[in-house]
Phi, psi and omega in degrees: 000126182293138178292344180275351181286133180270163174304324179296321178296317180295322178296315180298318180297317179296317180295324178295319179294321178297315178298320178297320182290338178283345186301314178302317180293319179294321177295322177294320177297318179296318177299323184279318190246343176089208192296336181301326179297314181293318180292319174306313183297315181293318178297317183293314180293316179299316178295320180299317180293323176295318179296315179299317180295318182294316181293320179296319177295317179298328179273359180058044178249157178294143182285329191306301184293327183292317184277342184252358181286344174088351185294319180293322179294320178296314178300317181295322180294315181293322178294317179299324178292334182270335183286154173302136189297336183241032177290156181300150183302323183291333178291315177299313181296319180294318183296313182288326177296313179295319180299317181286319183289310186270343180255351184223297189286334177299335183256006176114002177102194185300138179091356183234001186281126177278344180242152175287117185300318182296317181287329176293317176297319179296314182295319178297319178296322179295320181287318186278326185229062187296326182292314180295330183280354180253006181272082177265137188286145173282339180199163176289151178253153175289172187297321180295313178295327178296314180297321177299315184289313186286318186255003178069029182271079181103188183282144178289148178295152180277150170051051182247354181252157178210163172283139176287168180295326178292322174297312184298319180290323183294324183265356181293134180237339190231331185278143173285168178298319178299321178291321178298313180295327182280328189256338184256118184292346179287340181272138177258227181276315181240327182221224178285139179299122183084322179295332175303315181289326175298315179297319178294326178292318176292327175298317179298317177296321179294320178295326174299316179293323175297318180294327178274001177059038174290327174214167179272170187279346194300309184293311179299315180296320178299316181293311184292321179294318180296315179296320179296312185294313184292323178289330176291317181293328182264002183285132180244042178061229184256014182293162181291343177261015180289144179259011177101149181283167175303318178296324177302313182287327179289331186248020178235160177063214184255034187301305184287326173300315179293318186293322188251343184239340184259303185285350177271003177301122194287338186274308183278345179272180180283161185252313184282154184304312181296318179296321177297318179297314179294323177300311179297320179297320178296319178297317180298315180296313181294324177301315180294316182298318180291317179300322188272317186236358181275184182267359181236144186291324180236117190263012187300312184298312181292325178296317180296315181295321178294321179286333172303323178293334184270354186304312179303319179293321178296320179293321178295318178297317179298318179295322179292322177294321180294316180293331180290328182266350180273124182290000000 
């Protein structure tokens, strides 16, 4: 690292690498769901830049570092990847606006946020607009139908939504896992049909970031190991009361997006190695508990926000352990 490099330069470089690493996952989402993913992404990024510019003007600060550091674009990209691909335009705009205002600027801007802005925006949208947040497409729509659905330009297409695999498993009362995988087209080989590949694509992007040392391994490994272990311990094979195999949970929902792009956010996450490991383990455990017994099908966002609250305690515990082993 050059001694002439400023913190802003390092932040911009890290954000560029994160955006580059999201490309495999975003392309997989586009392949699976179609034009709604791209429109979500453009709406989220455009709204984020407008919010950043407005807040910066209100604070009478220069626009240049705020709009070019890449943090708002990264938050908008991650939120767009997590939202249903054909949600109404106002939902995307509301979610990213709320995430940036209440998760970032309320606390003083970049570098001071105690909560992950993207996940805070997602969680608020889930609580305020639960019906719109559960409309996941059964198939991709063409561009014309996408514009109708997202912007309300005419009647919405018929029979385009379906329950996700996490939804289907949560409400299942009688079918065995083998019957669910055989009879429900939303199920693929191990998890959600197509969603398995989306998770693997985000995993590839995350491994790229690990190789470039954008973040350390502790939080992702902690989350994935915790989710694997708890789902293995609670797995009841193929019975009708099964909560899904470890592979099912690793390759469904937003698992890999959360493990490599959400919980590794350096400001709202833990800092010391032990605290990062415990932070990731807590997210994995809470994700499983919310998916299995909570009121929402995918618990990554709520798990991350709850563990954000625990960061000070985790850091104190980590410091006490370090001092205890230091002679």
